C-alpha positions, -999 to +999 in steps of 0.1 A: +350-388-024+319-366-024+312-335-004+298-337+031+263-325+021+260-354-003+266-380+024+242-361+047+215-363+020+223-400+013+219-409+050+185-391+050+174-408+018+183-443+029+167-438+063+135-424+049+132-450+023+137-478+048+111-463+072+085-460+044+090-494+028+065-512+052+037-489+041+032-511+010+037-482-014+052-486-048+090-481-047+087-457-076+064-435-056+086-436-026+116-425-047+095-396-061+084-385-027+118-387-011+134-368-040+112-338-033+125-336+003+162-335-006+183-304-012+181-292-048+217-281-047+229-317-041+234-343-069+214-370-052+180-359-067+195-364-102+207-398-092+173-407-079+157-398-112+180-422-129+173-449-104+135-445-108+138-447-145+157-480-143+133-493-117+103-487-140+120-506-168+137-535-150+121-536-115+154-532-097+178-503-093+210-520-085+222-520-121+215-482-123+237-477-092+265-496-110+262-471-139+268-442-115+303-451-101+312-415-097+284-411-072+277-444-056+306-465-043+310-501-055+302-514-020+269-495-019+260-510-053+270-545-041+248-542-010+218-532-030+223-560-056+226-586-028+194-573-013+176-576-047+190-611-054+160-635-054+182-664-042+196-645-012+182-639+022+195-603+026+166-580+034+164-547+016+155-529+048+187-541+064+206-531+033+192-495+036+201-494+073+237-504+064+239-477+037+225-451+061+250-459+088+279-458+062+267-424+049+265-410+084+300-422+091+314-406+060+296-374+068+313-373+103+347-381+089+358-414+077+391-432+080+403-462+059+406-483+090+371-477+102+356-480+068+373-514+061+362-528+095+327-516+090+324-531+055+340-564+066+316-567+095+287-561+072+299-591+051+303-613+083+270-605+100+248-608+069+266-638+054+274-621+022+299-634-003+335-624+006+349-627-029+326-601-045+323-581-013+360-576-008+365-568-045+339-540-041+356-527-010+389-526-027+374-504-055+364-477-031+383-444-039+389-440-001+418-465-003+452-459-018+472-485-036+487-500-005+453-505+010+439-519-022+467-545-025+461-556+011+423-559+008+428-580-024+452-602-005+427-606+024+402-617-003+423-648-009+434-654+027+400-651+045+389-684+058+425-697+061+440-670+083+422-652+112+413-616+105+429-606+138+462-620+126+459-602+092+452-569+110+479-574+136+506-581+110+500-547+093+498-526+125+523-504+143+521-527+173+537-555+152+565-532+141+571-521+178+575-558+188+598-564+158+620-535+168+622-547+204+633-581+192+660-566+170+672-541+197+663-509+178+641-493+151+640-511+118+623-505+085+589-522+082+587-550+057+553-540+045+534-507+046+518-501+080+480-497+076+467-499+112+478-480+143+492-493+176+459-494+193+443-514+165+472-538+167+468-543+205+431-551+202+438-574+173+466-592+192+442-597+222+415-612+200+437-637+181+420-671+177+386-657+187+354-650+168+358-620+144+327-604+158+344-601+192+372-582+174+347-558+158+330-552+192+363-545+209+374-520+183+340-502+186+343-500+224+379-488+225+383-468+193+347-456+186+344-473+152+308-474+138+285-502+146+269-523+119+230-524+120+217-558+130+185-573+117+157-570+142+138-601+151+101-599+143+079-598+174+052-625+170+037-620+205+010-598+191-004-626+170+001-654+195-028-644+219-056-643+192-043-676+178-044-692+213-080-679+218-092-694+185-077-728+194-093-727+228-127-720+213-123-750+190-113-773+219-143-761+239-167-769+211-152-804+208-155-810+245-192-800+244-198-825+217-181-853+236-201-845+268-234-846+250-225-879+234-217-894+269-250-882+284-272-901+261-266-894+225-257-866+202-285-848+185-272-842+150-304-823+139-292-790+154-262-791+131-284-794+101-288-763+081-322-750+070-334-771+041-346-752+011-383-755+005-391-765-031-427-762-043-444-795-047-457-800-082-494-810-086-500-847-094-502-854-131-536-865-144 
């Protein structure tokens, strides 16, 4: 885990980079400009230098992030690599918003429960690959061995068992119900990873859409929200397009009216004929 100032600088870096991407500036120039705005005491400027060098040679900086595992987490690297994948539909601007939100959450104080639910919702909302995504989540140094084993088990069970059931079975709420059935406190069969409140919310959302589970946890427990891709507003371009089509329709109606009145004079559509000099008659 990095120091707090590193996550604050990361959040600023990802936010600034995402805001300046639509300006059609080279990404290398954006990295150079943003680097000058960061704290010199942080390690992020040195990481940006390495990213910019890799970007100039290969055109992407995802592989460079994978070579800095002591600074960037495997999930951060995975998100950028999915955004740079030519076959995927994951937008780089959305990826930068995700990394910004994650860095802000880590700067405020992160918990394993909130981090896992945030990462898993990112996979769900953006339709990323669960296999590689959960493997990257499990490699985060935030999680201990118990968490890592459970995440890898979720990697094989997702799609067959609801996430709410998986979460509930490893919560304190499940152990409370087991103790009530046995008439007293008993030892948990598996390490408890989630609290009683998470277990209650998960039990109330069994059999429902996983996004409802994430929204309920965010409402009741204050877990961070995942940025959603914004729909592009095409209303600005609709009006000029409609006006151009109306002009074309009006011109066609005028032609039809002239033809019905008595004939269409095609001479006015003729362009000016070039005047060539007439050669003198040959003797």
